[in-house]
py3Dmol code that shows the C-alpha trace and the ligand (Angstrom):
import py3Dmol

protein = """\
ATOM      1  CA  UNK A   1      33.324  10.728   1.228  1.00  0.00           C
ATOM      2  CA  UNK A   2      31.920  11.264  -2.148  1.00  0.00           C
ATOM      3  CA  UNK A   3      30.972   7.647  -2.239  1.00  0.00           C
ATOM      4  CA  UNK A   4      29.137   7.760   1.043  1.00  0.00           C
ATOM      5  CA  UNK A   5      27.224  11.072  -0.201  1.00  0.00           C
ATOM      6  CA  UNK A   6      26.381   9.368  -3.386  1.00  0.00           C
ATOM      7  CA  UNK A   7      24.926   6.208  -1.293  1.00  0.00           C
ATOM      8  CA  UNK A   8      23.252   8.681   1.088  1.00  0.00           C
ATOM      9  CA  UNK A   9      21.616  10.422  -1.788  1.00  0.00           C
ATOM     10  CA  UNK A  10      20.557   7.174  -3.262  1.00  0.00           C
ATOM     11  CA  UNK A  11      19.240   5.869  -0.223  1.00  0.00           C
ATOM     12  CA  UNK A  12      17.046   9.158   0.292  1.00  0.00           C
ATOM     13  CA  UNK A  13      15.872   8.997  -2.953  1.00  0.00           C
ATOM     14  CA  UNK A  14      14.717   5.483  -2.724  1.00  0.00           C
ATOM     15  CA  UNK A  15      13.063   6.171   0.448  1.00  0.00           C
ATOM     16  CA  UNK A  16      11.280   9.211  -1.154  1.00  0.00           C
ATOM     17  CA  UNK A  17      10.184   6.918  -4.083  1.00  0.00           C
ATOM     18  CA  UNK A  18       8.918   4.157  -1.560  1.00  0.00           C
ATOM     19  CA  UNK A  19       6.937   6.604   0.998  1.00  0.00           C
ATOM     20  CA  UNK A  20       5.339   8.291  -2.194  1.00  0.00           C
ATOM     21  CA  UNK A  21       4.408   4.906  -3.538  1.00  0.00           C
ATOM     22  CA  UNK A  22       2.959   4.099  -0.142  1.00  0.00           C
ATOM     23  CA  UNK A  23       0.800   7.261  -0.115  1.00  0.00           C
ATOM     24  CA  UNK A  24      -0.496   6.802  -3.489  1.00  0.00           C
ATOM     25  CA  UNK A  25      -1.480   3.303  -2.812  1.00  0.00           C
ATOM     26  CA  UNK A  26      -3.516   4.017   0.433  1.00  0.00           C
ATOM     27  CA  UNK A  27      -4.985   7.087  -1.435  1.00  0.00           C
ATOM     28  CA  UNK A  28      -6.208   4.931  -4.101  1.00  0.00           C
ATOM     29  CA  UNK A  29      -7.300   2.221  -1.899  1.00  0.00           C
ATOM     30  CA  UNK A  30      -9.998   4.297  -0.004  1.00  0.00           C
ATOM     31  CA  UNK A  31     -12.517   6.858  -1.211  1.00  0.00           C
ATOM     32  CA  UNK A  32     -14.282   8.792   1.686  1.00  0.00           C
ATOM     33  CA  UNK A  33     -17.718   9.269   1.072  1.00  0.00           C
ATOM     34  CA  UNK A  34     -19.988  11.377   3.189  1.00  0.00           C
ATOM     35  CA  UNK A  35     -23.876  11.224   3.189  1.00  0.00           C
ATOM     36  CA  UNK A  36     -25.909  14.460   4.593  1.00  0.00           C
ATOM     37  CA  UNK A  37     -29.038  13.318   6.485  1.00  0.00           C
ATOM     38  CA  UNK A  38     -31.238  15.313   9.041  1.00  0.00           C
ATOM     39  CA  UNK A  39     -31.764  15.214  12.707  1.00  0.00           C
ATOM     40  CA  UNK A  40     -31.257  12.213  14.492  1.00  0.00           C
ATOM     41  CA  UNK A  41     -34.913  11.599  15.368  1.00  0.00           C
ATOM     42  CA  UNK A  42     -35.832  11.685  11.691  1.00  0.00           C
ATOM     43  CA  UNK A  43     -35.885   9.017   9.171  1.00  0.00           C
ATOM     44  CA  UNK A  44     -32.972  10.590   6.777  1.00  0.00           C
ATOM     45  CA  UNK A  45     -30.421   9.707   9.649  1.00  0.00           C
ATOM     46  CA  UNK A  46     -31.119   5.915   9.471  1.00  0.00           C
ATOM     47  CA  UNK A  47     -31.417   6.122   5.898  1.00  0.00           C
ATOM     48  CA  UNK A  48     -28.183   7.404   5.483  1.00  0.00           C
ATOM     49  CA  UNK A  49     -26.857   4.617   7.868  1.00  0.00           C
ATOM     50  CA  UNK A  50     -28.828   2.032   6.035  1.00  0.00           C
ATOM     51  CA  UNK A  51     -27.023   2.955   2.546  1.00  0.00           C
ATOM     52  CA  UNK A  52     -23.773   3.345   4.442  1.00  0.00           C
ATOM     53  CA  UNK A  53     -24.164  -0.144   5.888  1.00  0.00           C
ATOM     54  CA  UNK A  54     -24.997  -1.790   2.623  1.00  0.00           C
ATOM     55  CA  UNK A  55     -21.941  -0.220   0.918  1.00  0.00           C
ATOM     56  CA  UNK A  56     -19.411  -0.528   3.522  1.00  0.00           C
ATOM     57  CA  UNK A  57     -19.640  -3.984   3.490  1.00  0.00           C
ATOM     58  CA  UNK A  58     -18.168  -4.287  -0.089  1.00  0.00           C
ATOM     59  CA  UNK A  59     -15.228  -2.025   1.104  1.00  0.00           C
ATOM     60  CA  UNK A  60     -12.677  -4.383  -0.206  1.00  0.00           C
ATOM     61  CA  UNK A  61     -14.236  -4.584  -3.557  1.00  0.00           C
ATOM     62  CA  UNK A  62     -14.887  -0.782  -4.267  1.00  0.00           C
ATOM     63  CA  UNK A  63     -12.313   0.743  -1.699  1.00  0.00           C
ATOM     64  CA  UNK A  64     -15.394   3.099  -0.605  1.00  0.00           C
ATOM     65  CA  UNK A  65     -15.905   4.176   2.938  1.00  0.00           C
ATOM     66  CA  UNK A  66     -19.134   5.941   3.471  1.00  0.00           C
ATOM     67  CA  UNK A  67     -19.998   7.940   6.614  1.00  0.00           C
ATOM     68  CA  UNK A  68     -23.081   9.544   7.626  1.00  0.00           C
ATOM     69  CA  UNK A  69     -23.539  13.238   8.965  1.00  0.00           C
ATOM     70  CA  UNK A  70     -26.587  14.444  10.809  1.00  0.00           C
ATOM     71  CA  UNK A  71     -27.560  17.727   9.125  1.00  0.00           C
ATOM     72  CA  UNK A  72     -30.096  20.455   9.167  1.00  0.00           C
ATOM     73  CA  UNK A  73     -32.095  18.679   6.448  1.00  0.00           C
ATOM     74  CA  UNK A  74     -32.857  18.747   2.740  1.00  0.00           C
ATOM     75  CA  UNK A  75     -31.941  22.433   1.651  1.00  0.00           C
ATOM     76  CA  UNK A  76     -28.557  22.272   3.856  1.00  0.00           C
ATOM     77  CA  UNK A  77     -27.885  19.017   1.905  1.00  0.00           C
ATOM     78  CA  UNK A  78     -28.475  20.170  -1.266  1.00  0.00           C
ATOM     79  CA  UNK A  79     -26.350  23.432  -0.830  1.00  0.00           C
ATOM     80  CA  UNK A  80     -23.724  21.413   0.927  1.00  0.00           C
ATOM     81  CA  UNK A  81     -23.402  19.081  -2.038  1.00  0.00           C
ATOM     82  CA  UNK A  82     -23.209  22.015  -4.424  1.00  0.00           C
ATOM     83  CA  UNK A  83     -20.493  23.610  -2.355  1.00  0.00           C
ATOM     84  CA  UNK A  84     -18.418  20.123  -2.344  1.00  0.00           C
ATOM     85  CA  UNK A  85     -18.771  19.815   1.284  1.00  0.00           C
ATOM     86  CA  UNK A  86     -20.989  16.647   0.896  1.00  0.00           C
ATOM     87  CA  UNK A  87     -20.793  13.964  -1.535  1.00  0.00           C
ATOM     88  CA  UNK A  88     -24.403  12.540  -1.129  1.00  0.00           C
ATOM     89  CA  UNK A  89     -27.632  13.503   0.804  1.00  0.00           C
ATOM     90  CA  UNK A  90     -31.258  12.808   1.464  1.00  0.00           C
ATOM     91  CA  UNK A  91     -33.550  15.542   0.107  1.00  0.00           C
ATOM     92  CA  UNK A  92     -37.257  16.093  -0.223  1.00  0.00           C
ATOM     93  CA  UNK A  93     -38.437  15.683  -3.931  1.00  0.00           C
ATOM     94  CA  UNK A  94     -39.776  19.045  -3.785  1.00  0.00           C
ATOM     95  CA  UNK A  95     -36.595  20.523  -2.607  1.00  0.00           C
ATOM     96  CA  UNK A  96     -34.824  18.539  -5.393  1.00  0.00           C
ATOM     97  CA  UNK A  97     -37.422  20.095  -7.955  1.00  0.00           C
ATOM     98  CA  UNK A  98     -37.120  23.794  -6.685  1.00  0.00           C
ATOM     99  CA  UNK A  99     -33.081  23.595  -6.655  1.00  0.00           C
ATOM    100  CA  UNK A 100     -32.976  22.043 -10.329  1.00  0.00           C
ATOM    101  CA  UNK A 101     -35.324  25.045 -11.500  1.00  0.00           C
ATOM    102  CA  UNK A 102     -34.001  27.884  -9.169  1.00  0.00           C
ATOM    103  CA  UNK A 103     -37.188  28.208  -7.195  1.00  0.00           C
ATOM    104  CA  UNK A 104     -38.052  28.633  -3.390  1.00  0.00           C
ATOM    105  CA  UNK A 105     -34.832  28.671  -1.470  1.00  0.00           C
ATOM    106  CA  UNK A 106     -32.736  28.705  -4.913  1.00  0.00           C
ATOM    107  CA  UNK A 107     -34.735  31.910  -6.398  1.00  0.00           C
ATOM    108  CA  UNK A 108     -31.672  34.271  -5.928  1.00  0.00           C
ATOM    109  CA  UNK A 109     -28.860  31.445  -6.600  1.00  0.00           C
ATOM    110  CA  UNK A 110     -30.578  30.308  -9.764  1.00  0.00           C
ATOM    111  CA  UNK A 111     -30.773  26.744 -10.999  1.00  0.00           C
ATOM    112  CA  UNK A 112     -28.479  24.150  -9.377  1.00  0.00           C
ATOM    113  CA  UNK A 113     -27.216  22.894 -12.768  1.00  0.00           C
ATOM    114  CA  UNK A 114     -24.692  20.269 -11.039  1.00  0.00           C
ATOM    115  CA  UNK A 115     -27.427  18.724  -8.779  1.00  0.00           C
ATOM    116  CA  UNK A 116     -27.793  14.887  -9.836  1.00  0.00           C
ATOM    117  CA  UNK A 117     -30.588  12.495  -8.692  1.00  0.00           C
ATOM    118  CA  UNK A 118     -29.599   8.956  -7.643  1.00  0.00           C
ATOM    119  CA  UNK A 119     -33.108   7.306  -6.384  1.00  0.00           C
ATOM    120  CA  UNK A 120     -35.900   8.011  -4.398  1.00  0.00           C
ATOM    121  CA  UNK A 121     -36.814   6.261  -1.076  1.00  0.00           C
ATOM    122  CA  UNK A 122     -39.703   6.504   1.495  1.00  0.00           C
ATOM    123  CA  UNK A 123     -42.882   8.761   1.342  1.00  0.00           C
ATOM    124  CA  UNK A 124     -42.772  11.614   3.706  1.00  0.00           C
ATOM    125  CA  UNK A 125     -45.835  13.286   5.088  1.00  0.00           C
ATOM    126  CA  UNK A 126     -46.261  16.893   6.124  1.00  0.00           C
ATOM    127  CA  UNK A 127     -47.873  16.873   9.804  1.00  0.00           C
ATOM    128  CA  UNK A 128     -48.833  19.183  12.275  1.00  0.00           C
ATOM    129  CA  UNK A 129     -48.963  18.202  16.086  1.00  0.00           C
ATOM    130  CA  UNK A 130     -50.317  20.335  18.897  1.00  0.00           C
ATOM    131  CA  UNK A 131     -50.579  19.910  22.461  1.00  0.00           C
ATOM    132  CA  UNK A 132     -54.235  19.040  23.346  1.00  0.00           C
ATOM    133  CA  UNK A 133     -54.327  21.699  25.982  1.00  0.00           C
ATOM    134  CA  UNK A 134     -53.643  24.347  23.461  1.00  0.00           C
ATOM    135  CA  UNK A 135     -57.067  23.646  21.970  1.00  0.00           C
ATOM    136  CA  UNK A 136     -55.903  23.688  18.433  1.00  0.00           C
ATOM    137  CA  UNK A 137     -57.977  21.576  16.102  1.00  0.00           C
ATOM    138  CA  UNK A 138     -57.197  23.296  12.726  1.00  0.00           C
ATOM    139  CA  UNK A 139     -54.647  25.421  10.882  1.00  0.00           C
ATOM    140  CA  UNK A 140     -56.635  28.464  11.742  1.00  0.00           C
ATOM    141  CA  UNK A 141     -56.315  27.704  15.432  1.00  0.00           C
ATOM    142  CA  UNK A 142     -52.551  28.242  15.303  1.00  0.00           C
ATOM    143  CA  UNK A 143     -53.409  32.194  15.410  1.00  0.00           C
ATOM    144  CA  UNK A 144     -51.644  33.643  18.601  1.00  0.00           C
ATOM    145  CA  UNK A 145     -49.729  30.471  19.466  1.00  0.00           C
ATOM    146  CA  UNK A 146     -46.011  29.352  19.509  1.00  0.00           C
ATOM    147  CA  UNK A 147     -45.484  27.292  16.447  1.00  0.00           C
ATOM    148  CA  UNK A 148     -42.233  25.398  14.964  1.00  0.00           C
ATOM    149  CA  UNK A 149     -42.216  25.717  11.468  1.00  0.00           C
ATOM    150  CA  UNK A 150     -38.682  24.326  11.283  1.00  0.00           C
ATOM    151  CA  UNK A 151     -35.091  25.453  10.997  1.00  0.00           C
ATOM    152  CA  UNK A 152     -33.794  27.337   7.960  1.00  0.00           C
ATOM    153  CA  UNK A 153     -32.097  24.458   5.805  1.00  0.00           C
ATOM    154  CA  UNK A 154     -34.890  22.048   6.674  1.00  0.00           C
ATOM    155  CA  UNK A 155     -37.379  20.598   4.049  1.00  0.00           C
ATOM    156  CA  UNK A 156     -40.403  20.964   6.270  1.00  0.00           C
ATOM    157  CA  UNK A 157     -40.215  24.724   6.652  1.00  0.00           C
ATOM    158  CA  UNK A 158     -41.556  25.812   2.844  1.00  0.00           C
ATOM    159  CA  UNK A 159     -44.013  22.999   3.274  1.00  0.00           C
ATOM    160  CA  UNK A 160     -45.289  24.518   6.385  1.00  0.00           C
ATOM    161  CA  UNK A 161     -45.348  28.150   4.988  1.00  0.00           C
ATOM    162  CA  UNK A 162     -47.363  26.642   1.725  1.00  0.00           C
ATOM    163  CA  UNK A 163     -50.039  24.880   3.978  1.00  0.00           C
ATOM    164  CA  UNK A 164     -50.417  27.933   6.019  1.00  0.00           C
ATOM    165  CA  UNK A 165     -50.535  30.345   3.229  1.00  0.00           C
ATOM    166  CA  UNK A 166     -53.107  27.970   1.297  1.00  0.00           C
ATOM    167  CA  UNK A 167     -55.235  28.591   4.409  1.00  0.00           C
ATOM    168  CA  UNK A 168     -54.744  32.171   4.447  1.00  0.00           C
ATOM    169  CA  UNK A 169     -52.540  32.570   7.522  1.00  0.00           C
ATOM    170  CA  UNK A 170     -49.457  34.724   7.555  1.00  0.00           C
ATOM    171  CA  UNK A 171     -46.830  32.886   9.528  1.00  0.00           C
ATOM    172  CA  UNK A 172     -44.873  36.065  10.170  1.00  0.00           C
ATOM    173  CA  UNK A 173     -47.945  37.791  11.626  1.00  0.00           C
ATOM    174  CA  UNK A 174     -50.612  35.547  12.770  1.00  0.00           C
ATOM    175  CA  UNK A 175     -48.640  33.362  15.363  1.00  0.00           C
ATOM    176  CA  UNK A 176     -45.252  33.370  17.185  1.00  0.00           C
ATOM    177  CA  UNK A 177     -43.176  31.085  14.546  1.00  0.00           C
ATOM    178  CA  UNK A 178     -40.234  29.148  15.890  1.00  0.00           C
ATOM    179  CA  UNK A 179     -37.434  28.130  13.567  1.00  0.00           C
ATOM    180  CA  UNK A 180     -35.908  25.083  15.601  1.00  0.00           C
ATOM    181  CA  UNK A 181     -34.692  22.325  14.342  1.00  0.00           C
ATOM    182  CA  UNK A 182     -36.906  19.080  14.445  1.00  0.00           C
ATOM    183  CA  UNK A 183     -35.218  17.166  17.175  1.00  0.00           C
ATOM    184  CA  UNK A 184     -35.535  19.829  19.867  1.00  0.00           C
ATOM    185  CA  UNK A 185     -39.441  20.141  19.073  1.00  0.00           C
ATOM    186  CA  UNK A 186     -40.923  17.206  21.219  1.00  0.00           C
ATOM    187  CA  UNK A 187     -38.971  18.065  24.430  1.00  0.00           C
ATOM    188  CA  UNK A 188     -40.182  21.788  23.890  1.00  0.00           C
ATOM    189  CA  UNK A 189     -43.799  20.723  23.332  1.00  0.00           C
ATOM    190  CA  UNK A 190     -43.502  18.844  26.625  1.00  0.00           C
ATOM    191  CA  UNK A 191     -41.804  21.711  28.556  1.00  0.00           C
ATOM    192  CA  UNK A 192     -44.695  24.089  27.554  1.00  0.00           C
ATOM    193  CA  UNK A 193     -42.546  26.196  25.617  1.00  0.00           C
ATOM    194  CA  UNK A 194     -44.111  25.671  22.261  1.00  0.00           C
ATOM    195  CA  UNK A 195     -47.756  24.808  21.463  1.00  0.00           C
ATOM    196  CA  UNK A 196     -47.457  23.044  18.036  1.00  0.00           C
ATOM    197  CA  UNK A 197     -45.044  22.233  15.411  1.00  0.00           C
ATOM    198  CA  UNK A 198     -44.730  21.219  11.816  1.00  0.00           C
ATOM    199  CA  UNK A 199     -42.272  18.334  10.406  1.00  0.00           C
ATOM    200  CA  UNK A 200     -41.928  16.600   7.122  1.00  0.00           C
ATOM    201  CA  UNK A 201     -40.642  12.913   7.739  1.00  0.00           C
ATOM    202  CA  UNK A 202     -41.532   9.074   6.993  1.00  0.00           C
ATOM    203  CA  UNK A 203     -43.277   7.131   9.323  1.00  0.00           C
ATOM    204  CA  UNK A 204     -42.784   5.619  11.888  1.00  0.00           C
ATOM    205  CA  UNK A 205     -39.991   8.216  13.096  1.00  0.00           C
ATOM    206  CA  UNK A 206     -38.500   8.529  16.715  1.00  0.00           C
ATOM    207  CA  UNK A 207     -39.566  12.315  16.370  1.00  0.00           C
ATOM    208  CA  UNK A 208     -43.499  11.412  16.648  1.00  0.00           C
ATOM    209  CA  UNK A 209     -42.686   8.431  19.063  1.00  0.00           C
ATOM    210  CA  UNK A 210     -40.985  10.767  21.490  1.00  0.00           C
ATOM    211  CA  UNK A 211     -43.498  13.798  20.969  1.00  0.00           C
ATOM    212  CA  UNK A 212     -46.535  11.403  21.651  1.00  0.00           C
ATOM    213  CA  UNK A 213     -45.099   9.552  24.469  1.00  0.00           C
ATOM    214  CA  UNK A 214     -44.975  12.416  27.069  1.00  0.00           C
ATOM    215  CA  UNK A 215     -47.093  13.454  29.900  1.00  0.00           C
ATOM    216  CA  UNK A 216     -48.438  16.704  27.766  1.00  0.00           C
ATOM    217  CA  UNK A 217     -50.724  14.863  25.247  1.00  0.00           C
ATOM    218  CA  UNK A 218     -50.248  15.751  21.765  1.00  0.00           C
ATOM    219  CA  UNK A 219     -52.346  15.023  18.626  1.00  0.00           C
ATOM    220  CA  UNK A 220     -52.095  15.224  14.912  1.00  0.00           C
ATOM    221  CA  UNK A 221     -54.338  18.226  13.127  1.00  0.00           C
ATOM    222  CA  UNK A 222     -55.699  17.598   9.896  1.00  0.00           C
ATOM    223  CA  UNK A 223     -54.161  19.534   7.047  1.00  0.00           C
ATOM    224  CA  UNK A 224     -57.022  20.433   4.618  1.00  0.00           C
ATOM    225  CA  UNK A 225     -57.669  23.328   2.512  1.00  0.00           C
ATOM    226  CA  UNK A 226     -54.815  22.323   0.067  1.00  0.00           C
ATOM    227  CA  UNK A 227     -56.540  21.565  -3.062  1.00  0.00           C
ATOM    228  CA  UNK A 228     -55.068  24.724  -4.647  1.00  0.00           C
ATOM    229  CA  UNK A 229     -51.681  23.944  -3.429  1.00  0.00           C
ATOM    230  CA  UNK A 230     -51.869  20.234  -4.867  1.00  0.00           C
ATOM    231  CA  UNK A 231     -53.010  21.874  -8.125  1.00  0.00           C
ATOM    232  CA  UNK A 232     -50.286  24.473  -8.376  1.00  0.00           C
ATOM    233  CA  UNK A 233     -47.430  22.221  -7.457  1.00  0.00           C
ATOM    234  CA  UNK A 234     -46.397  19.104  -9.315  1.00  0.00           C
ATOM    235  CA  UNK A 235     -44.353  17.719  -6.326  1.00  0.00           C
ATOM    236  CA  UNK A 236     -47.203  17.747  -3.747  1.00  0.00           C
ATOM    237  CA  UNK A 237     -49.422  14.748  -3.486  1.00  0.00           C
ATOM    238  CA  UNK A 238     -52.705  14.072  -1.065  1.00  0.00           C
ATOM    239  CA  UNK A 239     -51.669  11.616   1.604  1.00  0.00           C
ATOM    240  CA  UNK A 240     -52.672  10.640   5.283  1.00  0.00           C
ATOM    241  CA  UNK A 241     -50.818   9.827   8.088  1.00  0.00           C
ATOM    242  CA  UNK A 242     -51.401   6.424   9.835  1.00  0.00           C
ATOM    243  CA  UNK A 243     -52.044   6.632  13.399  1.00  0.00           C
ATOM    244  CA  UNK A 244     -51.240   3.004  14.403  1.00  0.00           C
ATOM    245  CA  UNK A 245     -47.670   3.976  14.303  1.00  0.00           C
ATOM    246  CA  UNK A 246     -48.457   6.259  17.377  1.00  0.00           C
ATOM    247  CA  UNK A 247     -50.532   4.820  19.707  1.00  0.00           C
ATOM    248  CA  UNK A 248     -49.554   7.458  22.112  1.00  0.00           C
ATOM    249  CA  UNK A 249     -50.918  10.031  20.303  1.00  0.00           C
ATOM    250  CA  UNK A 250     -54.574  11.653  21.575  1.00  0.00           C
ATOM    251  CA  UNK A 251     -56.138  11.134  18.266  1.00  0.00           C
ATOM    252  CA  UNK A 252     -59.126   8.855  17.687  1.00  0.00           C
ATOM    253  CA  UNK A 253     -59.034   8.701  13.962  1.00  0.00           C
ATOM    254  CA  UNK A 254     -57.057   5.916  12.378  1.00  0.00           C
ATOM    255  CA  UNK A 255     -55.648   8.452   9.571  1.00  0.00           C
ATOM    256  CA  UNK A 256     -54.949  11.980   9.463  1.00  0.00           C
ATOM    257  CA  UNK A 257     -55.417  13.853   5.979  1.00  0.00           C
ATOM    258  CA  UNK A 258     -52.527  15.636   4.883  1.00  0.00           C
ATOM    259  CA  UNK A 259     -50.120  16.004   1.866  1.00  0.00           C
ATOM    260  CA  UNK A 260     -46.691  14.579   0.951  1.00  0.00           C
ATOM    261  CA  UNK A 261     -43.551  14.058  -0.876  1.00  0.00           C
ATOM    262  CA  UNK A 262     -40.748  11.531  -1.230  1.00  0.00           C
ATOM    263  CA  UNK A 263     -37.549  11.351   0.203  1.00  0.00           C
ATOM    264  CA  UNK A 264     -34.944  11.184  -2.362  1.00  0.00           C
ATOM    265  CA  UNK A 265     -30.988  10.396  -2.834  1.00  0.00           C
ATOM    266  CA  UNK A 266     -28.999  13.338  -4.501  1.00  0.00           C
ATOM    267  CA  UNK A 267     -25.384  13.798  -5.464  1.00  0.00           C
ATOM    268  CA  UNK A 268     -23.368  16.207  -7.702  1.00  0.00           C
ATOM    269  CA  UNK A 269     -22.393  15.965 -11.362  1.00  0.00           C
ATOM    270  CA  UNK A 270     -18.582  16.180  -9.986  1.00  0.00           C
ATOM    271  CA  UNK A 271     -18.961  12.930  -8.088  1.00  0.00           C
ATOM    272  CA  UNK A 272     -17.501  10.064  -9.873  1.00  0.00           C
ATOM    273  CA  UNK A 273     -19.576   7.664 -12.181  1.00  0.00           C
ATOM    274  CA  UNK A 274     -17.755   4.803 -10.449  1.00  0.00           C
ATOM    275  CA  UNK A 275     -18.611   6.013  -6.793  1.00  0.00           C
ATOM    276  CA  UNK A 276     -22.186   6.647  -8.082  1.00  0.00           C
ATOM    277  CA  UNK A 277     -22.627   3.218  -9.841  1.00  0.00           C
ATOM    278  CA  UNK A 278     -21.120   1.363  -6.852  1.00  0.00           C
ATOM    279  CA  UNK A 279     -23.672   2.771  -4.409  1.00  0.00           C
ATOM    280  CA  UNK A 280     -26.624   2.599  -6.558  1.00  0.00           C
ATOM    281  CA  UNK A 281     -25.700  -1.067  -7.407  1.00  0.00           C
ATOM    282  CA  UNK A 282     -25.132  -2.037  -3.957  1.00  0.00           C
ATOM    283  CA  UNK A 283     -28.598  -0.637  -2.736  1.00  0.00           C
ATOM    284  CA  UNK A 284     -30.446  -2.188  -5.781  1.00  0.00           C
ATOM    285  CA  UNK A 285     -28.645  -5.542  -5.577  1.00  0.00           C
ATOM    286  CA  UNK A 286     -29.372  -5.864  -1.846  1.00  0.00           C
ATOM    287  CA  UNK A 287     -32.972  -4.567  -2.187  1.00  0.00           C
ATOM    288  CA  UNK A 288     -34.429  -6.923   0.251  1.00  0.00           C
ATOM    289  CA  UNK A 289     -31.704  -6.411   2.900  1.00  0.00           C
ATOM    290  CA  UNK A 290     -32.103  -2.775   2.421  1.00  0.00           C
ATOM    291  CA  UNK A 291     -35.923  -2.581   2.939  1.00  0.00           C
ATOM    292  CA  UNK A 292     -35.475  -4.306   6.179  1.00  0.00           C
ATOM    293  CA  UNK A 293     -33.325  -1.823   7.745  1.00  0.00           C
ATOM    294  CA  UNK A 294     -36.024   0.916   8.441  1.00  0.00           C
ATOM    295  CA  UNK A 295     -40.058   0.067   8.679  1.00  0.00           C
ATOM    296  CA  UNK A 296     -40.651   3.351   6.633  1.00  0.00           C
ATOM    297  CA  UNK A 297     -39.508   1.462   3.549  1.00  0.00           C
ATOM    298  CA  UNK A 298     -42.097  -1.110   3.801  1.00  0.00           C
ATOM    299  CA  UNK A 299     -43.905  -1.448   0.223  1.00  0.00           C
ATOM    300  CA  UNK A 300     -41.091   0.072  -1.495  1.00  0.00           C
ATOM    301  CA  UNK A 301     -40.406  -1.143  -5.080  1.00  0.00           C
ATOM    302  CA  UNK A 302     -37.150  -0.653  -7.240  1.00  0.00           C
ATOM    303  CA  UNK A 303     -39.516   0.860  -9.990  1.00  0.00           C
ATOM    304  CA  UNK A 304     -40.874   3.280  -7.256  1.00  0.00           C
ATOM    305  CA  UNK A 305     -37.175   4.248  -6.522  1.00  0.00           C
ATOM    306  CA  UNK A 306     -36.955   5.761  -9.970  1.00  0.00           C
ATOM    307  CA  UNK A 307     -40.041   8.223  -9.542  1.00  0.00           C
ATOM    308  CA  UNK A 308     -40.182  11.463  -8.113  1.00  0.00           C
ATOM    309  CA  UNK A 309     -36.827  12.712  -9.365  1.00  0.00           C
ATOM    310  CA  UNK A 310     -36.456  16.155 -11.215  1.00  0.00           C
ATOM    311  CA  UNK A 311     -32.807  16.680 -11.402  1.00  0.00           C
ATOM    312  CA  UNK A 312     -30.858  14.505 -14.391  1.00  0.00           C
ATOM    313  CA  UNK A 313     -30.208  10.990 -13.176  1.00  0.00           C
ATOM    314  CA  UNK A 314     -26.487  10.943 -12.527  1.00  0.00           C
ATOM    315  CA  UNK A 315     -24.798   8.718 -15.215  1.00  0.00           C
ATOM    316  CA  UNK A 316     -22.977   6.280 -12.886  1.00  0.00           C
ATOM    317  CA  UNK A 317     -26.787   5.512 -11.460  1.00  0.00           C
ATOM    318  CA  UNK A 318     -28.079   5.362 -15.069  1.00  0.00           C
ATOM    319  CA  UNK A 319     -25.422   2.979 -16.072  1.00  0.00           C
ATOM    320  CA  UNK A 320     -26.933   0.513 -13.325  1.00  0.00           C
ATOM    321  CA  UNK A 321     -30.327   0.966 -14.071  1.00  0.00           C
ATOM    322  CA  UNK A 322     -29.475   0.195 -17.997  1.00  0.00           C
ATOM    323  CA  UNK A 323     -27.775  -2.856 -16.949  1.00  0.00           C
ATOM    324  CA  UNK A 324     -30.567  -3.759 -14.403  1.00  0.00           C
ATOM    325  CA  UNK A 325     -33.076  -3.344 -17.108  1.00  0.00           C
ATOM    326  CA  UNK A 326     -34.797  -0.793 -15.218  1.00  0.00           C
ATOM    327  CA  UNK A 327     -34.568   2.066 -17.491  1.00  0.00           C
TER     328      UNK A 327
END
"""
ligand_1 = """\
10
LIG
N -37.834 16.049 5.380
C -36.929 16.679 6.599
C -35.806 17.531 5.681
O -35.805 17.561 4.542
C -36.122 15.684 7.199
C -36.559 14.385 7.544
C -35.732 13.343 8.101
O -34.736 13.538 8.580
O -36.294 12.157 8.058
O -35.368 18.306 6.331
"""
view = py3Dmol.view(width=600, height=400)
view.addModel(protein, "pdb")
view.setStyle({"model": 0}, {"cartoon": {"style": "trace"}})
view.addModel(ligand_1, "xyz")
view.setStyle({"model": 1}, {"stick": {}})
view.zoomTo()
view.show()
């Protein structure tokens, strides 16, 4: 009896050890990493997908499995990374700057000291599209109209407000402002429920392809009167949106003047050096393959991917840049 008990206990103990070892082994094998992006018709979503595709190819080597989440955009991503709900995210360079310094959406929360830059990616422009039948030819013509300035959590919302304010337009009182997610706007323009919409995105994007291919004709409105804005904020630069990407648009000019920012890849100081190193290394070592994954990356250089960053560069990324002679 005693012997059986000892034997059973020994067996049970052995099993616990065995199971325990099994669990630790699987945990050590796979690190799950989530990347926050934007709406599915933007460029952040395929960008998260492109990074995940490159990194997941080396799952055996690094034990990293990247997944991508569609989100409300830049501000949402930064806040979710800071809360530990996302590991990485794509965010506009202006939003990275504001979060680092505790400005705009982070005025009350203060500087996000754990925010870390990894690299920057494609250029984005701030654009305003309007239905041709709404007779909107300038920002001033938005008065009294129904205009989407973007959801709370998006990068574009503050860009739209800045462009409007620079032109003396009050978004709270001069028109009916909507706070819709970008993915919904083209459909609502087509349904006649809104007249115009702002968005900050790389090109070409599914969003503008959809917006310009409906029955209700849509055109891009020049965003001018922004010299003061460009002088005031270091993260804004003059830009132009090329109409060759959207042959369905009602525009006749080849490029529409506006301003722009950059899409950047960010993380938290709490994410391990080894994970950030592996992701940075795979994207840069497979640069040619990466840039082929979306037409918005045309003309991208490795050097340019180290510009537009205002948060400290994560040490895991820095280790790679030093090794590669990029820093
Ligand atoms: N720039 C937008 C934002 O920060 C997202 C654009 C995209 O999804 O490509 O919210």
